[in-house]
Structure formats: C-alpha cells, structure tokens
N, C-alpha and C positions, 0 to 999 in steps of 0.2 A: 348434168355434167361435169364441172367444174370439182365439183363433191363428189362424184363417183372416180369418175380417169385419176385428178391431180392430189387433192390433199392429202396429206395426212392428218395426226391427229402429232399437234404440235408442232408441226412444220407452217402456221396459215403466218402470210408474213407479215411484219410490221414492219410501218419507218422509223428507222432506228431517233432517237429522242434527243440526241445532238449530235445532228450529223454533221455540222461542223469544226467540231472540237476537234487541233491538235489535226488537222485539216491544208488553213487556209493561211497563208504567212499574213500576221494581224497586221509586222513591226511597219515604220518605210520600208519599201525596197530599191526604189529609184533605177529598179530596169525596165530595159520598154526590147527587145528582143528576144524573141524566140530564143527557147530549153535546148532546145533538138534540131529547131534544122529541117521539120521530115517536106516542108513547099517552099517556108522560108525562108532566109540567114539574116545575119545583121543590115549582111552589107545591100541587100533589094529593096528589106525595109526603109535605109537611108536613103537608099533610090527612089525608092517610093513617091519619100517626105516629099524627095522636092521635085516630083513631079507631078504631083499635087496642085504645086503652087502657081500653076500654069494654070494660065484664062482658061485654058479647054475642059478641064478638068473642076472648073468652080461646080458647077449647076452640077454632077454629082455626084461632085465628092459634099459638100451642101447635103443629099439624098443622106448618104451616107451615116451622117456624121449626125442628123434630122434618127435616125433608125436605129443606131446606136444607144437615143439619149433613150428611143420607147421600151428598147431593152434592158436602159434602166432600171426601166419605171416596176419592173412582173419580180416579184420577191418567190425567188431562183424554189421556194421552199415547195410553191401554189404547184409546184413539179414536180415535187416525192410522187407516186405511182405502183403499180405495179405491173403495166407495162406502157411502153410509147412506142407511139406510130407516128414514125417520119415523111407517107408521103398518101394521108387520103384519099386528097383533091384527084391527083393522078390514076392513080386506079381504081375512085367510085368508091372506095374503102371509104367509110365513115366510121368514127368513134371521140367517146369520149374521155378516154383519157391520152388523148392523141397530144404529144407537144408540138403548136404552129412552131414553124421558121423563123416567123417572131419572135418566138421567145426562147431562143434555141443557144443563144449568144458569142456562137461565131461573130455576129461583126462586131456586135459587142468585145469585146477579142482582139480581132483586125485593129480596128481605132482607137481603143487603149492605145497599144503596141503605135500605132500613128502618131497620133494626137500626148499625149504622152501622159497618161491618164492613169492612171492608179485602183483610183477609185474605181471606176471601168473593169479596170483588170481584175480586178482583187472581186466585186460581183462575176466576173466569166470562171473563174476561178471554181465558183461557190455554182453556179452553174452545170461543171466541168461531174463538184464534184453531186451529187444533187442525179445527172446521169446517172455515172457508174452505184447509184447509189436506190436505182430502179429496179425489179424487181427480177425482170430480165425484159429486155432490147425486139421485141415480139409484138404482133398487130393486138392482139389477144391469147386468150387463152389454148385457143381451138388447134392456134399455128405453135403451140406447145404437142400436142399429142403426136406422139410417133407415129408413121406416117401420115400427115397429116399432106394433100394431094392437093393443091394449089401452088401455082408455080411460082405464084410470087411471093413463099414465103420466107424469103430469106434478102430482099429490101429490105427492111426497116431497121435490122440487127449490121447490114453491110453497112448503112447508111448510119445507123448509128456510131459503127466503129468507127466511121471516117469523124466523122463529128467529135469524136472523145480525140478520138488523135489527134484534132487540129487542135481543142482547147489546151491537152495535154501539152504541144508543142507550145503555143504562146502564153500560156500560162506558167511558164512552166516554174518561174521563179517567184508568182505567189502565191502557189502548193507546200508543205513540210512535206522533206519524204516517205510521213505515212499517205501523204494526199495521192498522191502521186500515184505509190505503188499501189492503194485503191482505183484509180482508173486504168491501172495494165493489166491487172491483175479483170476489172470487168473485160477491157479491150477483149482478153485472150478466155474469158470464159464465157461470155454471154453474148463474146461478136463474133472472132473469127474463129471458133467452135460450131457456130452453127450456118456461118454465109460459104464453110467451104468443107459443108459438108454432101454428101454423091455430086448427083445430076443440080444439087445448090449453086454453085460450087459457076458451074455454065454460065446460067442467070447473071449473076455478079462483076 
C-alpha cells in the first residue's frame, strides 16, 4: 500500500546527513528565559525558581530533575524517523516509530531554564530540530492517505505541534535563525495544516 499510494520515484524521504548544521548555537549563550513567552515568560520563570525552593516542592522538583537527567542521555538522532506518534498507549495504538514522552525534550528544556543549564537547553534544541525534520507528524503512512476515516487521525500532529511550539519558545536562544525557521515551517506544514483540516478540528 505504501508503494502504490504514497511513494513516487525520487521522492523517498531520507534523513539529513547533518541535521544540526547551522541550526544550534554552539557558543555560550547565558540566556535562561523563553524567547517568545507562549506559556511562560521571564517573570514566571523567576517565580517558579523561588517556589521550587520551598520544602513542599522538593520531592516533586527532584523527580523532575531526575527525569530531565534521563532525557539528556537520549541521543536526539535516535528519534529521527519518517513518522512520529505520541499517544500509542492512550488510544491503544502501537508503533515502532513512536517518540515516547520520556524522550521528547520538553522536561529537559523546562528544567534547563529553571536550573540555568545550557547543556540541557542545547540538547532540547536538538530534540526540537529532530522533531521538525521528522517527515510526517502522523501515526503512520495510512493516516496520510486522503479520506482516512479514523477519528483520531489528527491527535499526533496536534500533540507534535504543541511540543514543537514549546520547544521553539523554551530553547529559542539556543537555536540559530535557520533553526527557528525550520521549526516554524514544520509547525505550519506538518502540524497546523493537518489539525485544522475539516472535521479533525472538532477533535482537537
């Protein structure tokens, strides 16, 4: 089915040879606040840092830092693939091309902002670039077939759009202009174009 319906001569997707070339700021940046303020601004980040010092927050905050430390060990390039699926367990969908939430870089970026960790933010920026370069924000090739009837067919691009937007915002200062443009283009073409299509907007 993939060969008949989707593949065209010369159009097969191949991962880029140098995914991070001119995408990530490699020099010291020393900026630890969101670039756009979509969800959190500099003031909120400062207040969060103070709140996290309270004893009542210590156990949860330690768990978040441990979670981010595990994300940091994930090679972003291991997630570069043709399709990304974010909700396999919630809807009973399974795919060997899924990107587990434990590896998507969101917590890594947030903890990087709060602890002022440039290594975390740069790795999260790499995760954002990889997500933008995944061929389709879909659950598999069948959800790219016109008229595919499954009701949840836009949940994957919807979730990917949210995560890409947050990663763009939170790692803004660690992305080059070219990297930011790549992520914005992916949000527009792989995310919003799918989410806001017909009845799918009703589900998202």
